[in-house]
N, CA, C and O atoms as a CHARMM CRD file, in Angstrom:
* protein
*
  320
    1    1 UNK  N      0.78900  -1.22600  -0.02900 PROA 1      0.00000
    2    1 UNK  CA    -0.06700  -0.04000   0.01800 PROA 1      0.00000
    3    1 UNK  C      0.92800   1.32000   0.02400 PROA 1      0.00000
    4    1 UNK  O      1.99800   1.35800   0.63100 PROA 1      0.00000
    5    2 UNK  N      0.45900   2.24900  -0.63900 PROA 2      0.00000
    6    2 UNK  CA     1.17100   3.59600  -0.65900 PROA 2      0.00000
    7    2 UNK  C      0.88000   4.29500   0.65100 PROA 2      0.00000
    8    2 UNK  O     -0.16600   4.08600   1.26600 PROA 2      0.00000
    9    3 UNK  N      1.79300   5.10400   1.05800 PROA 3      0.00000
   10    3 UNK  CA     1.78200   5.81900   2.28200 PROA 3      0.00000
   11    3 UNK  C      1.13100   7.17600   1.99400 PROA 3      0.00000
   12    3 UNK  O      1.56200   7.87300   1.07600 PROA 3      0.00000
   13    4 UNK  N      0.09100   7.57100   2.76700 PROA 4      0.00000
   14    4 UNK  CA    -0.59400   8.86500   2.49800 PROA 4      0.00000
   15    4 UNK  C      0.29900   9.98300   3.17500 PROA 4      0.00000
   16    4 UNK  O      0.56300   9.87700   4.37300 PROA 4      0.00000
   17    5 UNK  N      0.73900  10.98400   2.48200 PROA 5      0.00000
   18    5 UNK  CA     1.45600  12.10800   2.96600 PROA 5      0.00000
   19    5 UNK  C      0.59200  12.92800   3.71900 PROA 5      0.00000
   20    5 UNK  O     -0.39000  13.45900   3.20100 PROA 5      0.00000
   21    6 UNK  N      0.92600  13.08300   5.04800 PROA 6      0.00000
   22    6 UNK  CA     0.15700  14.04700   5.93400 PROA 6      0.00000
   23    6 UNK  C      0.71800  15.45000   5.83400 PROA 6      0.00000
   24    6 UNK  O     -0.01300  16.41800   6.04500 PROA 6      0.00000
   25    7 UNK  N      2.09800  15.60000   5.49200 PROA 7      0.00000
   26    7 UNK  CA     2.57900  16.95900   5.50000 PROA 7      0.00000
   27    7 UNK  C      3.44400  17.13500   4.16300 PROA 7      0.00000
   28    7 UNK  O      3.82900  16.15100   3.53100 PROA 7      0.00000
   29    8 UNK  N      3.68600  18.26700   3.82500 PROA 8      0.00000
   30    8 UNK  CA     4.43300  18.57800   2.60900 PROA 8      0.00000
   31    8 UNK  C      5.88200  18.11700   2.93600 PROA 8      0.00000
   32    8 UNK  O      6.22100  17.84100   4.08700 PROA 8      0.00000
   33    9 UNK  N      6.66600  18.05100   1.94000 PROA 9      0.00000
   34    9 UNK  CA     8.08900  17.74800   2.15100 PROA 9      0.00000
   35    9 UNK  C      8.84900  18.88600   3.01400 PROA 9      0.00000
   36    9 UNK  O      8.44300  20.04800   3.04700 PROA 9      0.00000
   37   10 UNK  N      9.97000  18.44200   3.69400 PROA 10     0.00000
   38   10 UNK  CA    10.67600  19.49200   4.39600 PROA 10     0.00000
   39   10 UNK  C     11.04100  20.63200   3.63100 PROA 10     0.00000
   40   10 UNK  O     11.35300  20.43800   2.45700 PROA 10     0.00000
   41   11 UNK  N     11.05800  21.83400   4.10600 PROA 11     0.00000
   42   11 UNK  CA    11.28300  23.10900   3.39300 PROA 11     0.00000
   43   11 UNK  C     10.16400  23.65900   2.62500 PROA 11     0.00000
   44   11 UNK  O     10.24200  24.82700   2.24300 PROA 11     0.00000
   45   12 UNK  N      9.05100  22.89500   2.33300 PROA 12     0.00000
   46   12 UNK  CA     7.97500  23.42700   1.49600 PROA 12     0.00000
   47   12 UNK  C      7.39900  24.71600   2.12700 PROA 12     0.00000
   48   12 UNK  O      7.20700  25.69800   1.41000 PROA 12     0.00000
   49   13 UNK  N      7.10000  24.74400   3.52500 PROA 13     0.00000
   50   13 UNK  CA     6.51400  25.86800   4.16900 PROA 13     0.00000
   51   13 UNK  C      7.50600  27.03200   4.12800 PROA 13     0.00000
   52   13 UNK  O      7.06800  28.15200   4.39100 PROA 13     0.00000
   53   14 UNK  N      8.75800  26.88400   3.83400 PROA 14     0.00000
   54   14 UNK  CA     9.70400  27.97600   3.87700 PROA 14     0.00000
   55   14 UNK  C      9.86400  28.65400   2.52800 PROA 14     0.00000
   56   14 UNK  O     10.53500  29.67900   2.41400 PROA 14     0.00000
   57   15 UNK  N      9.21600  28.05000   1.46100 PROA 15     0.00000
   58   15 UNK  CA     9.24900  28.62200   0.03800 PROA 15     0.00000
   59   15 UNK  C      8.17900  29.70600   0.03400 PROA 15     0.00000
   60   15 UNK  O      7.13500  29.68000   0.68600 PROA 15     0.00000
   61   16 UNK  N      8.60400  30.69500  -0.82600 PROA 16     0.00000
   62   16 UNK  CA     7.45500  31.73400  -1.15600 PROA 16     0.00000
   63   16 UNK  C      6.29000  31.08800  -1.69600 PROA 16     0.00000
   64   16 UNK  O      6.37400  29.98300  -2.23200 PROA 16     0.00000
   65   17 UNK  N      5.18300  31.73300  -1.58200 PROA 17     0.00000
   66   17 UNK  CA     3.86200  31.13500  -1.94800 PROA 17     0.00000
   67   17 UNK  C      3.89600  30.73600  -3.45000 PROA 17     0.00000
   68   17 UNK  O      3.40300  29.68400  -3.85700 PROA 17     0.00000
   69   18 UNK  N      4.54000  31.69400  -4.28500 PROA 18     0.00000
   70   18 UNK  CA     4.48300  31.42700  -5.84200 PROA 18     0.00000
   71   18 UNK  C      5.24000  30.21300  -6.02900 PROA 18     0.00000
   72   18 UNK  O      4.82800  29.45100  -6.90400 PROA 18     0.00000
   73   19 UNK  N      6.34800  29.86100  -5.32300 PROA 19     0.00000
   74   19 UNK  CA     7.10500  28.62200  -5.52200 PROA 19     0.00000
   75   19 UNK  C      6.30600  27.37800  -5.02700 PROA 19     0.00000
   76   19 UNK  O      6.32400  26.30100  -5.62200 PROA 19     0.00000
   77   20 UNK  N      5.58000  27.62800  -3.85000 PROA 20     0.00000
   78   20 UNK  CA     4.68700  26.52600  -3.44200 PROA 20     0.00000
   79   20 UNK  C      3.65200  26.19600  -4.51900 PROA 20     0.00000
   80   20 UNK  O      3.42100  25.02700  -4.82800 PROA 20     0.00000
   81   21 UNK  N      3.09000  27.13100  -5.03100 PROA 21     0.00000
   82   21 UNK  CA     2.11700  26.89400  -6.14600 PROA 21     0.00000
   83   21 UNK  C      2.75500  26.22500  -7.33800 PROA 21     0.00000
   84   21 UNK  O      2.17200  25.31400  -7.92700 PROA 21     0.00000
   85   22 UNK  N      3.88700  26.64300  -7.68600 PROA 22     0.00000
   86   22 UNK  CA     4.63200  25.95000  -8.84900 PROA 22     0.00000
   87   22 UNK  C      4.97700  24.60600  -8.48400 PROA 22     0.00000
   88   22 UNK  O      4.98700  23.76100  -9.37900 PROA 22     0.00000
   89   23 UNK  N      5.26200  24.27600  -7.30400 PROA 23     0.00000
   90   23 UNK  CA     5.57800  22.93700  -6.83000 PROA 23     0.00000
   91   23 UNK  C      4.38000  22.06000  -6.94700 PROA 23     0.00000
   92   23 UNK  O      4.45800  20.94500  -7.46400 PROA 23     0.00000
   93   24 UNK  N      3.21700  22.57800  -6.44900 PROA 24     0.00000
   94   24 UNK  CA     2.01700  21.85800  -6.48400 PROA 24     0.00000
   95   24 UNK  C      1.47600  21.60800  -7.97500 PROA 24     0.00000
   96   24 UNK  O      0.90800  20.56300  -8.29300 PROA 24     0.00000
   97   25 UNK  N      1.69900  22.61300  -8.80800 PROA 25     0.00000
   98   25 UNK  CA     1.24300  22.56000 -10.18400 PROA 25     0.00000
   99   25 UNK  C      2.14800  21.46900 -10.92900 PROA 25     0.00000
  100   25 UNK  O      1.67600  20.71600 -11.78000 PROA 25     0.00000
  101   26 UNK  N      3.39900  21.45300 -10.56100 PROA 26     0.00000
  102   26 UNK  CA     4.29700  20.40600 -11.13000 PROA 26     0.00000
  103   26 UNK  C      3.90200  19.03100 -10.72300 PROA 26     0.00000
  104   26 UNK  O      3.91600  18.10100 -11.53000 PROA 26     0.00000
  105   27 UNK  N      3.54400  18.89000  -9.45400 PROA 27     0.00000
  106   27 UNK  CA     3.02100  17.59000  -9.02000 PROA 27     0.00000
  107   27 UNK  C      1.81900  17.09900  -9.73400 PROA 27     0.00000
  108   27 UNK  O      1.74000  15.94500 -10.15700 PROA 27     0.00000
  109   28 UNK  N      0.77100  18.09200  -9.88200 PROA 28     0.00000
  110   28 UNK  CA    -0.38600  17.71900 -10.59800 PROA 28     0.00000
  111   28 UNK  C     -0.14600  17.48100 -12.02500 PROA 28     0.00000
  112   28 UNK  O     -0.84200  16.63600 -12.58900 PROA 28     0.00000
  113   29 UNK  N      0.80100  18.15500 -12.71500 PROA 29     0.00000
  114   29 UNK  CA     1.13900  17.85500 -14.02900 PROA 29     0.00000
  115   29 UNK  C      1.68300  16.46400 -14.24000 PROA 29     0.00000
  116   29 UNK  O      1.46000  15.83300 -15.27300 PROA 29     0.00000
  117   30 UNK  N      2.41500  15.99400 -13.22200 PROA 30     0.00000
  118   30 UNK  CA     3.02700  14.57000 -13.23500 PROA 30     0.00000
  119   30 UNK  C      1.80800  13.62500 -13.15800 PROA 30     0.00000
  120   30 UNK  O      1.76700  12.61400 -13.85800 PROA 30     0.00000
  121   31 UNK  N      0.81500  13.95500 -12.30600 PROA 31     0.00000
  122   31 UNK  CA    -0.18900  12.96200 -12.06400 PROA 31     0.00000
  123   31 UNK  C     -1.08300  12.98200 -13.42500 PROA 31     0.00000
  124   31 UNK  O     -1.41700  11.93500 -13.97900 PROA 31     0.00000
  125   32 UNK  N     -1.40800  14.16400 -13.87300 PROA 32     0.00000
  126   32 UNK  CA    -2.26700  14.30600 -14.95600 PROA 32     0.00000
  127   32 UNK  C     -1.63200  13.67700 -16.32300 PROA 32     0.00000
  128   32 UNK  O     -2.37200  13.38800 -17.26200 PROA 32     0.00000
  129   33 UNK  N     -0.37400  13.50300 -16.37500 PROA 33     0.00000
  130   33 UNK  CA     0.29400  13.05900 -17.54400 PROA 33     0.00000
  131   33 UNK  C     -0.01900  11.63000 -17.67100 PROA 33     0.00000
  132   33 UNK  O      0.05400  11.12500 -18.79100 PROA 33     0.00000
  133   34 UNK  N     -0.38200  10.86400 -16.58800 PROA 34     0.00000
  134   34 UNK  CA    -0.82500   9.51700 -16.70000 PROA 34     0.00000
  135   34 UNK  C     -2.34500   9.32100 -16.69100 PROA 34     0.00000
  136   34 UNK  O     -2.92700   8.76000 -15.76300 PROA 34     0.00000
  137   35 UNK  N     -2.97900   9.83800 -17.82300 PROA 35     0.00000
  138   35 UNK  CA    -4.40000   9.99100 -17.82100 PROA 35     0.00000
  139   35 UNK  C     -5.09900   8.57700 -17.62400 PROA 35     0.00000
  140   35 UNK  O     -6.22400   8.48200 -17.13300 PROA 35     0.00000
  141   36 UNK  N     -4.39100   7.54700 -18.02000 PROA 36     0.00000
  142   36 UNK  CA    -5.08000   6.23700 -17.88400 PROA 36     0.00000
  143   36 UNK  C     -5.27200   5.79000 -16.36000 PROA 36     0.00000
  144   36 UNK  O     -6.01900   4.88400 -15.99100 PROA 36     0.00000
  145   37 UNK  N     -4.47300   6.58000 -15.54700 PROA 37     0.00000
  146   37 UNK  CA    -4.62000   6.18700 -14.10800 PROA 37     0.00000
  147   37 UNK  C     -5.58900   7.19400 -13.24100 PROA 37     0.00000
  148   37 UNK  O     -5.82200   6.99600 -12.04900 PROA 37     0.00000
  149   38 UNK  N     -6.08400   8.21500 -13.93100 PROA 38     0.00000
  150   38 UNK  CA    -6.92100   9.20700 -13.33600 PROA 38     0.00000
  151   38 UNK  C     -8.31400   8.59700 -13.15800 PROA 38     0.00000
  152   38 UNK  O     -8.82000   8.08500 -14.15700 PROA 38     0.00000
  153   39 UNK  N     -8.96900   8.59100 -12.04900 PROA 39     0.00000
  154   39 UNK  CA   -10.29700   8.11600 -11.97500 PROA 39     0.00000
  155   39 UNK  C    -11.27600   9.19400 -12.56500 PROA 39     0.00000
  156   39 UNK  O    -11.07000  10.39500 -12.39600 PROA 39     0.00000
  157   40 UNK  N    -12.28800   8.73500 -13.22300 PROA 40     0.00000
  158   40 UNK  CA   -13.39900   9.59400 -13.65500 PROA 40     0.00000
  159   40 UNK  C    -14.69900   9.23300 -12.92500 PROA 40     0.00000
  160   40 UNK  O    -15.31900   8.20000 -13.17900 PROA 40     0.00000
  161   41 UNK  N    -15.08500  10.13300 -12.00400 PROA 41     0.00000
  162   41 UNK  CA   -16.28500   9.84200 -11.21400 PROA 41     0.00000
  163   41 UNK  C    -17.45700   9.55200 -12.22000 PROA 41     0.00000
  164   41 UNK  O    -17.45900  10.07500 -13.33500 PROA 41     0.00000
  165   42 UNK  N    -18.41700   8.73800 -11.81700 PROA 42     0.00000
  166   42 UNK  CA   -19.50900   8.28900 -12.61500 PROA 42     0.00000
  167   42 UNK  C    -20.33000   9.56000 -12.98600 PROA 42     0.00000
  168   42 UNK  O    -20.78500   9.62600 -14.12800 PROA 42     0.00000
  169   43 UNK  N    -20.54700  10.55600 -12.11900 PROA 43     0.00000
  170   43 UNK  CA   -21.32400  11.73700 -12.41700 PROA 43     0.00000
  171   43 UNK  C    -20.66800  12.56200 -13.47500 PROA 43     0.00000
  172   43 UNK  O    -21.34400  13.22700 -14.26000 PROA 43     0.00000
  173   44 UNK  N    -19.41300  12.53300 -13.51100 PROA 44     0.00000
  174   44 UNK  CA   -18.67600  13.27700 -14.60000 PROA 44     0.00000
  175   44 UNK  C    -18.97300  12.65900 -16.03500 PROA 44     0.00000
  176   44 UNK  O    -19.17800  13.37000 -17.01900 PROA 44     0.00000
  177   45 UNK  N    -18.97700  11.36100 -16.06000 PROA 45     0.00000
  178   45 UNK  CA   -19.35300  10.63900 -17.30700 PROA 45     0.00000
  179   45 UNK  C    -20.75900  10.88700 -17.70200 PROA 45     0.00000
  180   45 UNK  O    -21.07700  11.05100 -18.88000 PROA 45     0.00000
  181   46 UNK  N    -21.71200  10.91700 -16.59000 PROA 46     0.00000
  182   46 UNK  CA   -23.10900  11.27400 -16.87900 PROA 46     0.00000
  183   46 UNK  C    -23.26400  12.57200 -17.50700 PROA 46     0.00000
  184   46 UNK  O    -24.00000  12.70000 -18.48500 PROA 46     0.00000
  185   47 UNK  N    -22.59000  13.58600 -16.98700 PROA 47     0.00000
  186   47 UNK  CA   -22.61000  14.96700 -17.47300 PROA 47     0.00000
  187   47 UNK  C    -22.15100  14.97000 -18.93900 PROA 47     0.00000
  188   47 UNK  O    -22.78200  15.57300 -19.80600 PROA 47     0.00000
  189   48 UNK  N    -21.13000  14.33600 -19.16100 PROA 48     0.00000
  190   48 UNK  CA   -20.52700  14.31200 -20.55700 PROA 48     0.00000
  191   48 UNK  C    -21.45600  13.62200 -21.55300 PROA 48     0.00000
  192   48 UNK  O    -21.69600  14.06800 -22.67600 PROA 48     0.00000
  193   49 UNK  N    -21.98800  12.43000 -21.01400 PROA 49     0.00000
  194   49 UNK  CA   -22.91700  11.77000 -21.95500 PROA 49     0.00000
  195   49 UNK  C    -24.24400  12.62000 -22.25200 PROA 49     0.00000
  196   49 UNK  O    -24.78600  12.60700 -23.35700 PROA 49     0.00000
  197   50 UNK  N    -24.67500  13.29600 -21.25400 PROA 50     0.00000
  198   50 UNK  CA   -25.81400  14.23800 -21.32300 PROA 50     0.00000
  199   50 UNK  C    -25.58400  15.34900 -22.37900 PROA 50     0.00000
  200   50 UNK  O    -26.42600  15.66500 -23.21800 PROA 50     0.00000
  201   51 UNK  N    -24.35900  15.90800 -22.25100 PROA 51     0.00000
  202   51 UNK  CA   -23.96400  17.04500 -23.16100 PROA 51     0.00000
  203   51 UNK  C    -23.76500  16.58100 -24.58200 PROA 51     0.00000
  204   51 UNK  O    -24.16800  17.24200 -25.53900 PROA 51     0.00000
  205   52 UNK  N    -23.14200  15.44100 -24.69600 PROA 52     0.00000
  206   52 UNK  CA   -22.92800  14.80400 -26.04500 PROA 52     0.00000
  207   52 UNK  C    -24.31800  14.50300 -26.62800 PROA 52     0.00000
  208   52 UNK  O    -24.49400  14.74300 -27.82200 PROA 52     0.00000
  209   53 UNK  N    -25.28400  14.01700 -25.91800 PROA 53     0.00000
  210   53 UNK  CA   -26.57000  13.56500 -26.44300 PROA 53     0.00000
  211   53 UNK  C    -27.28800  14.85300 -26.87500 PROA 53     0.00000
  212   53 UNK  O    -27.99700  14.88200 -27.88000 PROA 53     0.00000
  213   54 UNK  N    -27.06800  15.98300 -26.03200 PROA 54     0.00000
  214   54 UNK  CA   -27.74700  17.31400 -26.48000 PROA 54     0.00000
  215   54 UNK  C    -27.13400  17.83100 -27.67100 PROA 54     0.00000
  216   54 UNK  O    -27.87200  18.26700 -28.55500 PROA 54     0.00000
  217   55 UNK  N    -25.85100  17.84400 -27.82300 PROA 55     0.00000
  218   55 UNK  CA   -25.17200  18.26800 -29.03700 PROA 55     0.00000
  219   55 UNK  C    -25.68800  17.43600 -30.32100 PROA 55     0.00000
  220   55 UNK  O    -26.05200  17.99200 -31.35700 PROA 55     0.00000
  221   56 UNK  N    -25.67700  16.12300 -30.14300 PROA 56     0.00000
  222   56 UNK  CA   -26.04700  15.26600 -31.33200 PROA 56     0.00000
  223   56 UNK  C    -27.43500  15.58200 -31.71300 PROA 56     0.00000
  224   56 UNK  O    -27.75000  15.58400 -32.90200 PROA 56     0.00000
  225   57 UNK  N    -28.34800  15.87000 -30.71400 PROA 57     0.00000
  226   57 UNK  CA   -29.81800  16.20000 -30.94700 PROA 57     0.00000
  227   57 UNK  C    -29.93500  17.49000 -31.71400 PROA 57     0.00000
  228   57 UNK  O    -30.87800  17.68300 -32.48200 PROA 57     0.00000
  229   58 UNK  N    -28.92200  18.42800 -31.49600 PROA 58     0.00000
  230   58 UNK  CA   -29.18200  19.77900 -32.10200 PROA 58     0.00000
  231   58 UNK  C    -27.76800  20.38200 -32.33400 PROA 58     0.00000
  232   58 UNK  O    -27.41000  21.34600 -31.65600 PROA 58     0.00000
  233   59 UNK  N    -27.01600  19.87400 -33.21000 PROA 59     0.00000
  234   59 UNK  CA   -25.56800  20.33000 -33.38900 PROA 59     0.00000
  235   59 UNK  C    -25.35900  21.83000 -33.83900 PROA 59     0.00000
  236   59 UNK  O    -24.25500  22.37300 -33.79000 PROA 59     0.00000
  237   60 UNK  N    -26.48500  22.44200 -34.27100 PROA 60     0.00000
  238   60 UNK  CA   -26.25300  23.81600 -34.68300 PROA 60     0.00000
  239   60 UNK  C    -26.65200  24.85400 -33.63000 PROA 60     0.00000
  240   60 UNK  O    -26.66900  26.04700 -33.93400 PROA 60     0.00000
  241   61 UNK  N    -26.97500  24.43200 -32.39300 PROA 61     0.00000
  242   61 UNK  CA   -27.49600  25.22000 -31.29400 PROA 61     0.00000
  243   61 UNK  C    -26.33600  26.00500 -30.70000 PROA 61     0.00000
  244   61 UNK  O    -26.57500  27.09400 -30.17900 PROA 61     0.00000
  245   62 UNK  N    -25.13000  25.54100 -30.74000 PROA 62     0.00000
  246   62 UNK  CA   -23.95800  26.21400 -30.07800 PROA 62     0.00000
  247   62 UNK  C    -23.28200  27.13000 -30.99700 PROA 62     0.00000
  248   62 UNK  O    -23.70500  27.29600 -32.14100 PROA 62     0.00000
  249   63 UNK  N    -22.20700  27.75400 -30.52400 PROA 63     0.00000
  250   63 UNK  CA   -21.38700  28.59300 -31.29000 PROA 63     0.00000
  251   63 UNK  C    -19.92100  28.15500 -31.24700 PROA 63     0.00000
  252   63 UNK  O    -19.52400  27.46900 -30.30500 PROA 63     0.00000
  253   64 UNK  N    -19.13500  28.51700 -32.20200 PROA 64     0.00000
  254   64 UNK  CA   -17.72300  27.93600 -32.17600 PROA 64     0.00000
  255   64 UNK  C    -17.05200  28.70700 -30.96800 PROA 64     0.00000
  256   64 UNK  O    -17.40300  29.83400 -30.61900 PROA 64     0.00000
  257   65 UNK  N    -16.08000  27.99300 -30.39200 PROA 65     0.00000
  258   65 UNK  CA   -15.33100  28.52700 -29.36200 PROA 65     0.00000
  259   65 UNK  C    -14.67800  29.91700 -29.73700 PROA 65     0.00000
  260   65 UNK  O    -14.68800  30.82300 -28.90400 PROA 65     0.00000
  261   66 UNK  N    -14.15700  30.07800 -30.88300 PROA 66     0.00000
  262   66 UNK  CA   -13.44800  31.21000 -31.30900 PROA 66     0.00000
  263   66 UNK  C    -14.49700  32.45300 -31.13800 PROA 66     0.00000
  264   66 UNK  O    -14.11800  33.52600 -30.66700 PROA 66     0.00000
  265   67 UNK  N    -15.69300  32.25200 -31.51200 PROA 67     0.00000
  266   67 UNK  CA   -16.65000  33.29600 -31.50000 PROA 67     0.00000
  267   67 UNK  C    -16.97200  33.66000 -30.02700 PROA 67     0.00000
  268   67 UNK  O    -16.99000  34.83800 -29.66900 PROA 67     0.00000
  269   68 UNK  N    -17.21400  32.68700 -29.22000 PROA 68     0.00000
  270   68 UNK  CA   -17.48000  32.97700 -27.74800 PROA 68     0.00000
  271   68 UNK  C    -16.23100  33.61900 -27.09100 PROA 68     0.00000
  272   68 UNK  O    -16.37800  34.54000 -26.28800 PROA 68     0.00000
  273   69 UNK  N    -15.10500  33.18500 -27.39200 PROA 69     0.00000
  274   69 UNK  CA   -13.87100  33.83000 -26.84900 PROA 69     0.00000
  275   69 UNK  C    -13.74900  35.28900 -27.26200 PROA 69     0.00000
  276   69 UNK  O    -13.40900  36.13500 -26.43600 PROA 69     0.00000
  277   70 UNK  N    -14.02400  35.60300 -28.54500 PROA 70     0.00000
  278   70 UNK  CA   -13.90000  36.93500 -29.06700 PROA 70     0.00000
  279   70 UNK  C    -14.95200  37.82900 -28.34500 PROA 70     0.00000
  280   70 UNK  O    -14.68100  38.99000 -28.03800 PROA 70     0.00000
  281   71 UNK  N    -16.12700  37.27100 -28.08800 PROA 71     0.00000
  282   71 UNK  CA   -17.19500  37.98700 -27.34500 PROA 71     0.00000
  283   71 UNK  C    -16.73300  38.36400 -25.91800 PROA 71     0.00000
  284   71 UNK  O    -16.86200  39.49100 -25.44000 PROA 71     0.00000
  285   72 UNK  N    -16.19000  37.32200 -25.29800 PROA 72     0.00000
  286   72 UNK  CA   -15.73700  37.56200 -23.84300 PROA 72     0.00000
  287   72 UNK  C    -14.65000  38.59000 -23.84900 PROA 72     0.00000
  288   72 UNK  O    -14.71800  39.53500 -23.06200 PROA 72     0.00000
  289   73 UNK  N    -13.61200  38.46400 -24.72100 PROA 73     0.00000
  290   73 UNK  CA   -12.53800  39.36400 -24.78000 PROA 73     0.00000
  291   73 UNK  C    -13.05500  40.74300 -25.03200 PROA 73     0.00000
  292   73 UNK  O    -12.53500  41.69800 -24.45400 PROA 73     0.00000
  293   74 UNK  N    -13.99600  40.89100 -25.81900 PROA 74     0.00000
  294   74 UNK  CA   -14.54500  42.25700 -26.13800 PROA 74     0.00000
  295   74 UNK  C    -15.26600  42.77800 -25.03600 PROA 74     0.00000
  296   74 UNK  O    -15.25700  43.99800 -24.87600 PROA 74     0.00000
  297   75 UNK  N    -15.93500  41.99900 -24.19200 PROA 75     0.00000
  298   75 UNK  CA   -16.66000  42.44100 -23.01300 PROA 75     0.00000
  299   75 UNK  C    -15.57900  42.92800 -21.86000 PROA 75     0.00000
  300   75 UNK  O    -15.75900  43.89800 -21.12400 PROA 75     0.00000
  301   76 UNK  N    -14.50200  42.12400 -21.85000 PROA 76     0.00000
  302   76 UNK  CA   -13.51500  42.56000 -20.84400 PROA 76     0.00000
  303   76 UNK  C    -12.80100  43.88000 -21.22700 PROA 76     0.00000
  304   76 UNK  O    -12.49100  44.69200 -20.35600 PROA 76     0.00000
  305   77 UNK  N    -12.55200  44.07700 -22.49900 PROA 77     0.00000
  306   77 UNK  CA   -11.90900  45.31600 -22.86800 PROA 77     0.00000
  307   77 UNK  C    -12.88200  46.49900 -22.70200 PROA 77     0.00000
  308   77 UNK  O    -12.42200  47.58900 -22.36000 PROA 77     0.00000
  309   78 UNK  N    -14.15600  46.35300 -22.91800 PROA 78     0.00000
  310   78 UNK  CA   -15.12900  47.40100 -22.74500 PROA 78     0.00000
  311   78 UNK  C    -15.26900  47.72900 -21.32300 PROA 78     0.00000
  312   78 UNK  O    -15.62200  48.87800 -21.05800 PROA 78     0.00000
  313   79 UNK  N    -15.03700  46.85800 -20.31100 PROA 79     0.00000
  314   79 UNK  CA   -15.09600  47.20000 -18.86800 PROA 79     0.00000
  315   79 UNK  C    -13.97500  47.99800 -18.38800 PROA 79     0.00000
  316   79 UNK  O    -14.09400  48.60500 -17.32400 PROA 79     0.00000
  317   80 UNK  N    -12.95400  48.05600 -19.03000 PROA 80     0.00000
  318   80 UNK  CA   -11.64400  48.73300 -18.61100 PROA 80     0.00000
  319   80 UNK  C    -11.76300  50.14500 -18.59100 PROA 80     0.00000
  320   80 UNK  O    -10.79900  50.84100 -18.27400 PROA 80     0.00000
């Protein structure tokens, strides 16, 4: 069995917060790189299945990501 780490490695708490975040992100990237080992909760699969069925039933209902992104960026610029 693997050992559950209760505390971060020695010296972690002494790092500046930005380095702590980088460390945690690096750990997550290592975990995520092994997609075949990541569990997918059943409810995630259910949501994906429902969204796929909705798209297949009406594929023209949405907008391309590029269009949505451009609209969002435009809104952000106008708020400044």
